[in-house]
PANUSE-743811 format. One record per residue (C-alpha): residue in three letters; x, y, z. Coordinates in steps of 0.05 Angstrom, whole numbers, padded with zeros to 5 digits, always signed. Layout:
ALAXYZ...
This chain:
MET-00619-01932-00190TYR-00675-01968-00156VAL-00689-01961-00083THR-00744-01992-00044GLY-00798-01961-00002SER-00842-02002+00043ALA-00895-02004-00010GLY-00850-02022-00068LEU-00791-02002-00110ILE-00776-01929-00116ARG-00737-01897-00172ALA-00684-01849-00147SER-00631-01810-00183ARG-00575-01854-00208VAL-00521-01828-00161PRO-00483-01865-00107SER-00508-01822-00049LEU-00583-01819-00053GLY-00595-01766-00001GLY-00667-01772+00019PHE-00688-01833-00021THR-00709-01869+00042ARG-00761-01818+00056ALA-00800-01868+00016LEU-00789-01920+00070ILE-00853-01897+00100SER-00904-01952+00105PRO-00882-02021+00126THR-00925-02057+00075SER-00913-02110+00024SER-00970-02086-00019THR-00966-02028-00068SER-01040-02012-00063SER-01015-01951-00026LEU-01002-01921-00094SER-01075-01905-00096SER-01097-01837-00072SER-01141-01871-00020SER-01102-01866+00045SER-01144-01923+00075ARG-01106-01971+00030LEU-01042-01953+00065LEU-01062-01995+00125SER-01012-02049+00110TYR-01005-02123+00117SER-00941-02111+00156ALA-00976-02062+00201SER-01029-02114+00215ARG-00974-02163+00230SER-00939-02114+00276GLY-01004-02099+00311LEU-01019-02173+00320PHE-00952-02189+00351ASN-00950-02126+00393SER-01019-02142+00421ILE-00996-02212+00439ARG-00931-02187+00468ALA-00967-02136+00510ALA-01004-02192+00545SER-00946-02241+00548PRO-00881-02206+00531ILE-00831-02261+00546SER-00856-02326+00571GLY-00901-02345+00513GLY-00882-02382+00450TRP-00878-02346+00384ILE-00954-02344+00380ARG-00973-02364+00450GLY-01044-02349+00469PHE-01078-02350+00400SER-01141-02381+00426ARG-01144-02333+00484TYR-01150-02276+00435GLY-01197-02313+00389LEU-01146-02316+00333ASP-01147-02365+00276TRP-01083-02407+00271ARG-01100-02436+00203SER-01058-02393+00159PRO-01004-02340+00166VAL-01051-02292+00131SER-01108-02301+00180LEU-01060-02298+00239ARG-01030-02233+00216ALA-01091-02199+00189GLN-01141-02207+00244ILE-01115-02152+00288ARG-01100-02085+00253SER-01058-02034+00288SER-01039-01965+00265THR-00982-01939+00308ALA-00958-01868+00308VAL-00898-01888+00267ILE-00940-01921+00214GLU-00989-01862+00212ARG-00930-01815+00201PHE-00904-01860+00146GLU-00973-01862+00113ARG-00979-01786+00114LYS-00911-01781+00080MET-00930-01831+00026ALA-00997-01797+00014THR-00961-01731-00001MET-00905-01761-00043ALA-00934-01815-00086SER-00976-01800-00147GLU-01031-01845-00171ASN-01011-01910-00203ALA-00998-01900-00277PHE-01038-01963-00291LYS-01098-01946-00246GLY-01143-01955-00306ILE-01132-02031-00305LEU-01149-02039-00232THR-01205-02090-00239SER-01255-02122-00191LEU-01252-02197-00182PRO-01323-02221-00167LYS-01340-02278-00121PRO-01384-02333-00150GLY-01438-02321-00098GLY-01438-02246-00103GLY-01392-02192-00077GLU-01318-02189-00095PHE-01253-02221-00072GLY-01219-02155-00083LYS-01186-02115-00139PHE-01126-02131-00181TYR-01083-02101-00235SER-01107-02137-00297LEU-01056-02159-00348PRO-01109-02176-00401ALA-01136-02105-00395LEU-01071-02079-00426ASN-01092-02112-00492ASP-01020-02125-00510PRO-01010-02189-00550ARG-00938-02195-00526ILE-00963-02212-00456ASP-00996-02276-00481ARG-00929-02301-00506LEU-00892-02287-00440PRO-00871-02345-00395TYR-00914-02348-00332SER-00854-02333-00288ILE-00842-02267-00325ARG-00915-02248-00318ILE-00904-02247-00242LEU-00848-02197-00251LEU-00892-02157-00298GLU-00951-02154-00249SER-00904-02130-00194ALA-00878-02074-00238ILE-00948-02052-00258ARG-00974-02054-00187ASN-00916-02010-00164CYS-00916-01962-00223ASP-00928-01889-00205GLU-00872-01857-00246PHE-00836-01846-00180GLN-00823-01914-00153VAL-00826-01953-00218LYS-00833-01922-00286LYS-00872-01943-00347ALA-00806-01956-00381ASP-00792-02012-00331VAL-00860-02043-00347GLU-00845-02038-00421LYS-00778-02074-00412ILE-00814-02133-00381ILE-00871-02134-00432ASP-00818-02134-00487TRP-00781-02190-00451GLU-00772-02229-00516ASN-00727-02173-00542THR-00699-02143-00478SER-00678-02205-00439PRO-00618-02221-00484LYS-00592-02150-00470GLN-00583-02160-00395VAL-00629-02102-00378GLU-00639-02083-00305ILE-00709-02085-00274PRO-00737-02073-00204PHE-00773-02127-00165LYS-00804-02125-00096PRO-00815-02192-00062ALA-00876-02198-00018ARG-00837-02229+00039VAL-00770-02255+00065LEU-00755-02325+00091LEU-00697-02343+00138GLN-00670-02404+00173ASP-00631-02400+00237PHE-00560-02410+00210THR-00570-02350+00163GLY-00621-02317+00209VAL-00574-02308+00268PRO-00523-02267+00230ALA-00580-02228+00199VAL-00608-02210+00267VAL-00537-02196+00292ASP-00528-02147+00235LEU-00595-02114+00248ALA-00577-02106+00322CYS-00508-02079+00303MET-00540-02031+00253ARG-00585-02005+00309ASP-00522-01991+00350ALA-00490-01956+00290MET-00551-01912+00280ASN-00550-01895+00354LYS-00476-01877+00353LEU-00486-01832+00292GLY-00540-01795+00331SER-00599-01822+00293ASP-00663-01862+00310SER-00643-01934+00320ASP-00716-01956+00315LYS-00711-01941+00241ILE-00677-02009+00235ASN-00738-02055+00229PRO-00760-02104+00176LEU-00808-02068+00130VAL-00834-02131+00097PRO-00859-02195+00131VAL-00801-02239+00154ASP-00810-02312+00174LEU-00752-02347+00209VAL-00755-02422+00219ILE-00704-02453+00266ASP-00685-02518+00231HIS-00610-02520+00221SER-00586-02533+00293VAL-00608-02604+00308GLN-00553-02656+00302VAL-00557-02732+00299ASP-00522-02743+00365LEU-00567-02802+00382ALA-00592-02849+00328ARG-00626-02918+00327SER-00666-02902+00389GLU-00739-02889+00407ASN-00713-02833+00451ALA-00673-02799+00396VAL-00720-02740+00383LYS-00722-02719+00456ALA-00648-02730+00469ASN-00626-02693+00407MET-00671-02634+00421GLU-00646-02629+00493LEU-00574-02628+00466GLU-00595-02577+00413PHE-00622-02530+00467GLN-00561-02541+00512ARG-00514-02522+00455ASN-00556-02466+00426LYS-00593-02435+00485GLU-00556-02369+00476ARG-00571-02367+00401PHE-00643-02386+00411GLY-00651-02333+00465PHE-00620-02282+00417LEU-00670-02300+00363LYS-00727-02297+00412TRP-00702-02228+00433GLY-00702-02208+00360SER-00774-02231+00350ASN-00794-02185+00406ALA-00747-02126+00390PHE-00761-02122+00315ARG-00828-02111+00283ASN-00852-02157+00228MET-00809-02216+00249LEU-00841-02284+00262VAL-00798-02340+00292VAL-00819-02412+00286PRO-00786-02450+00343PRO-00739-02511+00339GLY-00771-02579+00330SER-00824-02553+00281GLY-00795-02576+00215ILE-00751-02555+00156VAL-00760-02484+00132HIS-00777-02502+00060GLN-00827-02556+00078VAL-00860-02509+00128ASN-00861-02456+00072LEU-00893-02505+00024GLU-00944-02534+00071TYR-00962-02472+00111LEU-00929-02405+00098GLY-00938-02402+00022ARG-00998-02360+00002VAL-00996-02367-00074VAL-01039-02304-00078PHE-01040-02247-00028ASN-01104-02211-00011ASN-01079-02149+00023ASN-01132-02098+00041GLY-01172-02118-00019ILE-01114-02116-00068LEU-01097-02184-00098TYR-01027-02200-00124PRO-00982-02261-00131ASP-00942-02287-00072SER-00866-02280-00080VAL-00809-02292-00032VAL-00733-02287-00026GLY-00698-02329+00025THR-00629-02336+00056ASP-00626-02409+00037SER-00613-02428-00035HIS-00667-02480-00033THR-00720-02427-00023THR-00735-02447-00096MET-00774-02506-00070ILE-00835-02459-00065ASP-00831-02452-00141GLY-00865-02520-00144LEU-00926-02487-00114GLY-00927-02433-00167VAL-00897-02381-00120ALA-00838-02342-00148GLY-00782-02352-00098TRP-00707-02358-00099GLY-00647-02354-00053VAL-00608-02292-00039GLY-00549-02280+00007GLY-00561-02261+00078ILE-00532-02192+00063GLU-00581-02182+00006ALA-00639-02207+00048GLU-00622-02159+00104ALA-00625-02101+00055ALA-00691-02126+00027MET-00720-02128+00098LEU-00699-02056+00107GLY-00732-02032+00043GLN-00675-02037-00007PRO-00689-02058-00078MET-00687-02126-00109SER-00650-02099-00169MET-00642-02155-00219VAL-00624-02169-00290LEU-00685-02190-00330PRO-00672-02265-00337GLY-00676-02310-00396VAL-00725-02368-00388VAL-00711-02440-00408GLY-00774-02477-00428PHE-00770-02549-00403LYS-00823-02593-00435LEU-00844-02656-00399SER-00879-02712-00435GLY-00897-02784-00422LYS-00900-02819-00355LEU-00850-02847-00305HIS-00841-02922-00307ASN-00863-02966-00250GLY-00816-02960-00191VAL-00781-02897-00215THR-00782-02842-00163ALA-00785-02766-00163THR-00713-02767-00138ASP-00692-02805-00200LEU-00727-02753-00241VAL-00696-02693-00206LEU-00626-02721-00212THR-00638-02732-00286VAL-00665-02661-00295THR-00607-02633-00255GLN-00556-02666-00301MET-00593-02643-00364LEU-00599-02570-00341ARG-00527-02568-00315LYS-00504-02590-00384HIS-00550-02540-00418GLY-00526-02481-00376VAL-00579-02444-00337VAL-00540-02400-00288GLY-00577-02334-00278LYS-00639-02359-00315PHE-00708-02382-00297VAL-00729-02452-00318GLU-00804-02461-00331PHE-00835-02530-00336TYR-00893-02545-00381GLY-00923-02600-00425GLU-00971-02658-00421GLY-00925-02695-00374MET-00942-02645-00319GLY-01008-02678-00305GLY-00974-02740-00279LEU-00929-02703-00230SER-00955-02692-00160LEU-00943-02625-00127ALA-00891-02658-00082ASP-00855-02685-00144ARG-00854-02615-00173ALA-00828-02586-00107THR-00772-02637-00108ILE-00750-02613-00177ALA-00758-02540-00158ASN-00718-02552-00094MET-00655-02571-00132SER-00653-02508-00175PRO-00587-02488-00142GLU-00557-02555-00161TYR-00574-02545-00235GLY-00555-02471-00228ALA-00620-02436-00244THR-00649-02377-00205MET-00717-02413-00207GLY-00747-02479-00229PHE-00818-02454-00237PHE-00883-02494-00242PRO-00943-02450-00259VAL-01006-02461-00218ASP-01054-02513-00246HIS-01107-02562-00219VAL-01053-02603-00185THR-01032-02542-00146LEU-01103-02528-00123GLN-01112-02600-00100TYR-01048-02595-00059LEU-01072-02530-00026LYS-01135-02565-00004LEU-01097-02626+00020THR-01052-02582+00063GLY-01111-02549+00099ARG-01119-02484+00060SER-01193-02464+00063ASP-01240-02475+00004GLU-01252-02400+00000THR-01178-02385-00003VAL-01167-02437-00058SER-01227-02409-00096MET-01198-02339-00092ILE-01130-02363-00115GLU-01159-02399-00176ALA-01205-02341-00194TYR-01149-02289-00190LEU-01098-02330-00230ARG-01148-02348-00284ALA-01170-02275-00290ASN-01098-02251-00295LYS-01075-02305-00344MET-01029-02338-00293PHE-01066-02405-00289VAL-01051-02465-00333ASP-01111-02508-00351TYR-01085-02568-00390SER-01157-02587-00410GLU-01157-02525-00454PRO-01116-02509-00517GLN-01049-02479-00496GLN-01027-02410-00520GLU-00957-02416-00548ARG-00906-02383-00503VAL-00836-02361-00523TYR-00775-02384-00485SER-00702-02365-00490SER-00684-02438-00504TYR-00718-02505-00500LEU-00707-02574-00470GLU-00751-02635-00470LEU-00753-02698-00429ASP-00796-02759-00439LEU-00810-02783-00368ALA-00808-02854-00393ASP-00734-02846-00405VAL-00718-02833-00332GLN-00681-02891-00299PRO-00667-02906-00226CYS-00603-02870-00207ILE-00561-02837-00154SER-00511-02779-00157GLY-00441-02775-00132PRO-00392-02787-00103LYS-00376-02712-00096ARG-00425-02670-00136PRO-00501-02670-00143HIS-00500-02668-00219ASP-00455-02728-00228ARG-00513-02776-00240VAL-00500-02851-00242PRO-00554-02899-00268LEU-00566-02952-00216LYS-00548-03008-00264GLU-00479-02976-00277MET-00464-02961-00204LYS-00415-03018-00190ALA-00374-03004-00253ASP-00374-02929-00238TRP-00351-02942-00167HIS-00291-02982-00189SER-00274-02927-00239CYS-00275-02877-00182LEU-00227-02920-00142ASP-00180-02923-00203ASN-00185-02850-00225LYS-00138-02796-00201VAL-00164-02754-00143GLY-00219-02709-00169PHE-00294-02704-00173LYS-00298-02776-00198GLY-00235-02805-00169PHE-00200-02829-00105ASP-00135-02857-00134ILE-00134-02922-00095ALA-00080-02970-00118LYS-00106-03034-00149GLU-00073-03077-00097ALA-00106-03037-00041GLN-00177-03037-00069GLY-00195-03102-00037LYS-00171-03082+00033VAL-00214-03106+00091ALA-00212-03068+00157LYS-00234-03114+00213PHE-00253-03086+00281GLN-00297-03097+00341PHE-00363-03060+00344HIS-00389-03062+00416GLY-00364-03132+00425GLN-00383-03162+00358PRO-00338-03172+00297ALA-00346-03120+00242GLU-00311-03101+00178LEU-00306-03043+00129LYS-00282-03041+00057HIS-00277-02986+00006GLY-00349-02966-00009SER-00377-02991+00057VAL-00438-02950+00077VAL-00427-02919+00146ILE-00482-02866+00142ALA-00551-02877+00113ALA-00596-02817+00124ILE-00667-02801+00102THR-00661-02726+00108SER-00671-02659+00073CYS-00730-02619+00049THR-00717-02644-00021ASN-00748-02711-00006THR-00780-02710+00063SER-00836-02665+00036ASN-00855-02719-00014PRO-00902-02773+00015SER-00890-02820-00043VAL-00815-02829-00031MET-00822-02828+00045LEU-00876-02882+00046GLY-00836-02918-00009ALA-00777-02921+00038ALA-00822-02949+00093LEU-00848-03003+00046VAL-00776-03023+00029ALA-00762-03029+00104LYS-00826-03071+00113LYS-00809-03119+00057ALA-00738-03126+00083CYS-00763-03141+00154GLU-00811-03194+00128LEU-00755-03227+00089GLY-00708-03226+00148LEU-00658-03173+00125GLU-00627-03126+00175VAL-00582-03065+00170LYS-00514-03076+00201PRO-00510-03042+00270TRP-00449-03001+00253VAL-00486-02964+00197LYS-00510-02897+00226THR-00582-02894+00203SER-00629-02836+00214LEU-00696-02807+00193ALA-00707-02731+00200PRO-00775-02709+00173GLY-00787-02639+00148SER-00851-02632+00188GLY-00894-02669+00238VAL-00941-02687+00181VAL-00891-02741+00159THR-00894-02774+00228LYS-00970-02774+00226TYR-00976-02809+00159LEU-00920-02859+00175GLU-00956-02877+00240LYS-01024-02882+00207SER-00996-02927+00153GLY-00967-02973+00207LEU-00900-02971+00172GLN-00858-02931+00221LYS-00845-02993+00262TYR-00810-03026+00203LEU-00765-02965+00193ASN-00749-02970+00268GLN-00731-03043+00261GLN-00680-03023+00208GLY-00652-02968+00252PHE-00687-02910+00217HIS-00717-02880+00280ILE-00738-02808+00277VAL-00680-02766+00304GLY-00709-02696+00299TYR-00746-02646+00255GLY-00693-02607+00217CYS-00639-02610+00164THR-00589-02657+00199THR-00544-02698+00154CYS-00556-02658+00090ILE-00521-02597+00119GLY-00467-02636+00156ASN-00503-02645+00223SER-00494-02720+00218GLY-00463-02725+00287ASP-00403-02768+00306LEU-00392-02838+00281ASP-00380-02891+00332GLU-00307-02887+00355SER-00293-02958+00331VAL-00320-02942+00261ALA-00283-02876+00258ALA-00218-02910+00278ALA-00227-02966+00227ILE-00236-02914+00171SER-00178-02870+00192ASP-00128-02924+00210ASN-00139-02962+00145ASP-00151-02902+00098ILE-00218-02931+00078VAL-00261-02893+00027ALA-00325-02899+00067ALA-00392-02879+00038ALA-00453-02841+00060VAL-00520-02848+00024LEU-00570-02793+00038SER-00635-02766+00008GLY-00606-02696+00007ASN-00589-02645-00046ARG-00515-02632-00032ASN-00458-02681-00029PHE-00397-02636-00037GLU-00333-02664-00008GLY-00327-02654+00067ARG-00399-02632+00075VAL-00436-02694+00100HIS-00382-02720+00148PRO-00306-02711+00149LEU-00295-02786+00146THR-00342-02802+00087ARG-00302-02787+00025ALA-00357-02817-00020ASN-00426-02786-00012TYR-00485-02806-00056LEU-00552-02772-00064ALA-00609-02822-00070SER-00684-02828-00060PRO-00706-02849+00010PRO-00724-02920-00014LEU-00654-02926-00043VAL-00623-02900+00022VAL-00656-02959+00057ALA-00634-03007+00003TYR-00561-02986+00006ALA-00563-02988+00082LEU-00586-03060+00078ALA-00533-03077+00026GLY-00480-03043+00070THR-00440-03020+00009VAL-00445-02979-00054ASP-00400-03031-00088ILE-00459-03072-00112ASP-00498-03086-00176PHE-00570-03088-00153GLU-00592-03124-00216LYS-00544-03183-00209GLU-00520-03186-00137PRO-00562-03202-00075ILE-00572-03150-00021GLY-00567-03203+00032THR-00591-03270+00056GLY-00662-03279+00081LYS-00686-03317+00142ASP-00699-03377+00097GLY-00627-03378+00076LYS-00642-03355+00006SER-00612-03294-00028VAL-00654-03231-00027PHE-00649-03186-00088PHE-00666-03112-00099LYS-00729-03130-00137ASP-00754-03170-00077ILE-00758-03108-00033TRP-00776-03054-00083PRO-00849-03031-00081SER-00889-03018-00144THR-00915-02948-00161GLU-00985-02974-00148GLU-00967-03000-00078VAL-00939-02932-00059ALA-00998-02893-00089GLU-01048-02935-00050VAL-01014-02920+00017VAL-01007-02846+00000GLN-01081-02842-00019SER-01105-02874+00045CYS-01056-02845+00095VAL-01040-02772+00076LEU-01099-02731+00100PRO-01116-02656+00107ASP-01128-02662+00182MET-01055-02682+00191PHE-01032-02615+00163LYS-01083-02576+00203SER-01066-02608+00270THR-00991-02604+00257TYR-00991-02529+00244GLU-01040-02516+00300SER-00991-02549+00348ILE-00928-02512+00325THR-00962-02445+00339LYS-00960-02464+00412GLY-00884-02470+00412ASN-00853-02524+00456PRO-00836-02524+00530MET-00761-02513+00522TRP-00772-02453+00475ASN-00828-02423+00517GLU-00785-02426+00580LEU-00729-02383+00548SER-00727-02316+00584VAL-00702-02257+00543PRO-00694-02182+00555THR-00744-02132+00526SER-00694-02078+00507LYS-00693-02050+00436LEU-00616-02047+00435TYR-00579-02112+00446SER-00532-02117+00506TRP-00470-02150+00475ASP-00432-02197+00520PRO-00358-02192+00503SER-00345-02261+00534SER-00397-02296+00490THR-00371-02345+00439TYR-00438-02348+00402ILE-00461-02276+00394HIS-00409-02222+00383GLU-00414-02151+00358PRO-00383-02150+00288PRO-00335-02095+00266TYR-00371-02075+00202PHE-00389-02005+00225LYS-00327-01990+00267ASN-00305-01918+00256MET-00360-01908+00205THR-00375-01836+00184MET-00430-01807+00141ALA-00383-01797+00082PRO-00380-01858+00034PRO-00308-01883+00027GLY-00313-01888-00049PRO-00281-01940-00095HIS-00217-01974-00073SER-00162-01997-00119VAL-00120-02058-00102LYS-00045-02044-00097ASP+00010-02096-00097ALA-00035-02149-00067TYR-00011-02218-00049CYS-00050-02280-00071LEU-00079-02311-00008LEU-00105-02373-00045ASN-00102-02400-00116PHE-00160-02446-00133GLY-00183-02488-00192ASP-00256-02499-00214SER-00318-02512-00172ILE-00296-02482-00106THR-00362-02482-00067THR-00387-02443-00008ASP-00374-02506+00032HIS-00300-02496+00017ILE-00301-02422+00031SER-00349-02411+00089PRO-00344-02443+00157ALA-00389-02505+00157GLY-00396-02570+00194SER-00355-02589+00255ILE-00297-02548+00283HIS-00232-02587+00274LYS-00194-02596+00339ASP-00129-02565+00313SER-00160-02507+00275PRO-00152-02432+00290ALA-00226-02431+00311ALA-00214-02488+00360LYS-00154-02451+00389TYR-00197-02389+00398LEU-00252-02428+00434LEU-00203-02466+00479GLU-00169-02400+00499ARG-00238-02377+00522GLY-00251-02438+00564VAL-00296-02476+00517ASP-00287-02551+00523ARG-00276-02590+00459LYS-00341-02628+00469ASP-00378-02561+00470PHE-00348-02534+00405ASN-00414-02545+00368SER-00414-02532+00293TYR-00392-02471+00254GLY-00463-02461+00232SER-00486-02454+00304ARG-00432-02400+00315ARG-00449-02356+00255GLY-00467-02300+00303ASN-00393-02294+00325ASP-00349-02261+00273GLU-00285-02281+00310VAL-00301-02355+00303MET-00326-02348+00232ALA-00265-02309+00207ARG-00221-02365+00234GLY-00265-02417+00200THR-00263-02384+00132PHE-00226-02428+00082ALA-00218-02480+00137ASN-00247-02539+00098ILE-00203-02600+00106ARG-00213-02618+00033LEU-00190-02550+00006VAL-00146-02556-00055ASN-00101-02495-00059LYS-00051-02493-00117LEU-00001-02456-00074LEU+00007-02520-00034LYS+00027-02561-00096GLY-00021-02619-00086GLU-00028-02619-00011VAL-00100-02618+00011GLY-00123-02578+00072PRO-00139-02510+00102LYS-00070-02480+00095THR-00034-02434+00047ILE+00035-02406+00033HIS+00053-02338+00063ILE+00088-02312+00001PRO+00138-02264+00033THR+00167-02317+00079GLY+00148-02382+00044GLU+00118-02408+00109LYS+00060-02456+00107LEU+00005-02428+00153TYR-00069-02436+00166VAL-00106-02390+00119PHE-00130-02347+00178ASP-00059-02340+00206ALA-00031-02321+00138ALA-00086-02270+00126THR-00075-02240+00196ARG-00001-02232+00181TYR-00016-02198+00114LYS-00064-02150+00148ALA-00015-02134+00204ASP+00038-02117+00152GLY-00011-02072+00114HIS-00017-02116+00052ASP-00079-02126+00009THR-00096-02197-00013ILE-00135-02227-00071VAL-00161-02297-00088LEU-00151-02331-00156ALA-00203-02382-00177GLY-00231-02423-00235ALA-00302-02434-00259GLU-00364-02435-00216TYR-00331-02401-00157GLY-00380-02398-00098SER-00429-02451-00122GLY-00470-02487-00070SER-00511-02460-00012SER-00523-02386-00007ARG-00478-02368+00052ASP-00465-02296+00071TRP-00404-02318+00110ALA-00372-02340+00045ALA-00367-02265+00032LYS-00363-02237+00102GLY-00306-02284+00121PRO-00260-02265+00063MET-00275-02191+00077LEU-00255-02199+00150LEU-00191-02235+00126GLY-00173-02174+00085VAL-00189-02201+00015LYS-00201-02142-00032ALA-00217-02178-00097VAL-00232-02247-00126ILE-00210-02262-00198ALA-00247-02323-00226LYS-00269-02354-00292SER-00341-02349-00269PHE-00382-02339-00206GLU-00445-02370-00177ARG-00501-02318-00179ILE-00515-02308-00104HIS-00442-02311-00083ARG-00421-02257-00132SER-00475-02210-00106ASN-00453-02225-00034LEU-00381-02207-00050VAL-00405-02140-00077GLY-00448-02132-00015MET-00386-02137+00029GLY-00344-02091-00013ILE-00302-02144-00048VAL-00289-02134-00122PRO-00310-02194-00166LEU-00270-02198-00231CYS-00276-02249-00287PHE-00221-02271-00333LYS-00236-02262-00406PRO-00265-02324-00442GLY-00213-02376-00455GLU-00166-02348-00403ASP-00152-02366-00331ALA-00094-02365-00283ASP-00061-02425-00316THR-00066-02401-00388LEU-00039-02333-00367GLY+00019-02366-00330LEU-00001-02340-00262THR+00026-02380-00204GLY-00003-02340-00146HIS+00067-02318-00124GLU+00060-02252-00160ARG+00035-02186-00131TYR-00027-02158-00164THR-00050-02086-00177ILE-00121-02072-00199ASN-00130-01999-00218LEU-00203-01979-00211PRO-00225-01907-00226GLU-00224-01862-00165LYS-00295-01838-00178ILE-00354-01886-00177SER-00386-01848-00235GLU-00328-01871-00278ILE-00343-01945-00266ARG-00396-01980-00308PRO-00428-02048-00298GLY-00388-02100-00337GLN-00329-02053-00349ASP-00261-02081-00370ILE-00204-02068-00321THR-00129-02082-00330VAL-00094-02124-00277VAL-00018-02117-00272THR+00031-02162-00235ASP+00099-02144-00206ASN+00134-02191-00256GLY+00109-02153-00316LYS+00047-02192-00335SER-00016-02154-00354PHE-00085-02181-00370THR-00156-02155-00377CYS-00214-02175-00333THR-00288-02157-00331VAL-00311-02123-00267ARG-00373-02160-00245PHE-00413-02103-00217ASP-00476-02122-00255THR-00522-02063-00238GLU-00516-01990-00219VAL-00544-02007-00150GLU-00485-02053-00139LEU-00438-01996-00157ALA-00472-01954-00103TYR-00461-02010-00052PHE-00387-02013-00071ASN-00381-01937-00065HIS-00407-01941+00006GLY-00362-01999+00026GLY-00418-02050+00024ILE-00493-02056+00026LEU-00502-02047+00101PRO-00465-01981+00107PHE-00504-01958+00046VAL-00570-01974+00082ILE-00549-01938+00146ARG-00526-01874+00111ASN-00589-01870+00070LEU-00635-01884+00128ILE-00601-01828+00166ASP-00605-01782+00105SER-00680-01795+00103GLN-00688-01765+00172GLN-00652-01700+00156
């Protein structure tokens, strides 16, 4: 089993209860240079970070922003590294940790390859573990993404934390990766956003209480690696089409979320190593790309690649910068913060060769939707995808980041772009210093992690291969219900009519032929208006996927400009919005003089956050909403996002299409998705003539010219200088300074969860499932949007009832995402999606199920509560790709709180499966070719799953027999994929595991 110390992964005996393994949690550092015998190297990056923030807090403990007073202390704002490294502090705790490590850790087994990296002008950048010095020809054939895993294992190797055998597994990747071997990996840092960050901080606070109740040191619960939390998921599009929208929406955001924000600010003070970026700063992944990403760490003179895990599935966006990063569940991230291992199966790598060049007018969004469809078809779940080839030279860094961002949509763990000259140019553009960029290039070249396409390329081996000629990419959109359902623009009208005809499904709405031409006429603020099937009611330029890319953002602005000049205007009942991912976007739109044209078309800036892409689209005008509902109109939303699952964007938009920002503007102008842009006019110009798509579409050269002249390094520097100062609303938040959180039982936002209630030091051991009822019976592609509470709280739902009973007005319900810190709300919102298709309901769609013993139709929460009260276990039956979509810990926490003991599915999404394990739920897979239907299971049976009583008798991937009360018996594979996961299961979940072992370490 692997366990993690502050300095890296630690090998412990492979038993469920590790006793004193966390004695290795002794130096809160993200570097493993501590493996050297030199104790001076133990002064860690995290210690410096802790010292920096403690110094600042000592001077201004509450009233300041997250980094208030930088200039007062002579600190450099320009990079997270310089901010955190300028003040070094060695507290008594850290000194004690260092002494322990010095006595326990032996020298690094690979100390002989620790090599100096000289500076061009003399001196050295630092030292690094040199892969070329191993003189192993297998390394030259490794994919670049695997070399990052290899370097981490070598840097951590001391035959105590990581063994030579682990290093050998990675070097021999070509032979070992097909065998699903387990390896340790220690990320350099953890990234959070506020929706996932609030429950993480709630859990940390609750764990402190648990430690305290068990008579141990609660201060042991602290992040041991750098943690960055960006508040970006709370802003909603309440006000649109207004110059005042940013201010008004932020004021409402603070009104709704003051308690949450105060809690996060408390956390930034109470926990070491936690940096909180306040609301209104940008989208987490764009901030990560433009500011937080290091590419290469220089930590006390030891150089190593940046790497990150994040509680948002689109953490993969940083892969476009050559930083290894991917999404993990909130549960997994919490454990990583506390020094637990990133135990992973050594992945296969799909080599994706790009050649040629995009045609004029084709966007990065068109490319990523094409790539997504290809990779989804190829099958890349659990794998890395690595891009290479001569076509790379024509892709900007922003284009690469767009492709990397959508890794979850094509199912890969990473979509990796190795560092090359394009990467270095982007680093300089975004304000990284020349010396930093020089160090990055020198290190990566020296360690064979840099791609120079001007030189002959060493052949690398991949698990499988794909190739795309960029010239084959056509303008397209994806939808109406899944990101990988790509539709070429020229086929859109025909595809739309097919969707109207088809039976209800991913590509069907089942609208009768005679009803397809229906027109819903209504009055919109005194003027006549009408909606038809396919009418666009939401058009949103949103999401990190595209707002980080100047080409498509300025392309959208050029479309708006041409439309204004020709006299076209978006209909006023279309809810238009623009939500940039950072203030840099505003700066270059203003410099270009194009923002005014976006404003004229209703695309005013509404805030700096995720907005429509995550369902924070705000209400539609009452007249529009009534017209849709009263006439059963299949209304459409067009957004530049990465997710369009049913019910996600807005409850009233059944058709949701992903498109590039320029296409969002074009469809807003057309007012419908029922249009052939090649043949039909978008509208009538001021001269009375028809205006076609080609008349408003900018050329690639036009866009490139504006990008070149208007996107400047000073914009990035000034933007990130200003966010370090916080904002007035954030700075005025007053929070307590206590180390233990004072839970308010009347709070409907922050509530103490019951995870550690009645917890003892003895692990509960494996649990079998006896005579369980089926709570829900699903088909394929049930996403975390279906499972976990997301979007608005429906007025008749169990969550609404709970809030109303506690005096919360309906107008103050806020979203489920904003209430993730309250387990009572979230349990009631689990499986509450209004588009849920549960086979027990025989075709009826909605958040209800059948209570099998009585036959009553109940809300899922009410049925689960009744099962629990009667002492009955429950399970869930599901099809393929169960849990796909965003990485949401509540998609596992919620079912656990409902009493679900196991999920039996055809296949699981990677992060969701690990989250189920982390909450003590057993994931089981039907055998290939089998599912509930082929086995004749209706969900009305009772299920018994006999697991061995001793954890030592369960193996990863073991077959288990499931028996029903009507005599059926079938075999499933238990999806505990590693021995570490078995240990989590033995302890009842990952968090109890952490607490017990932290306490053991103090004995």
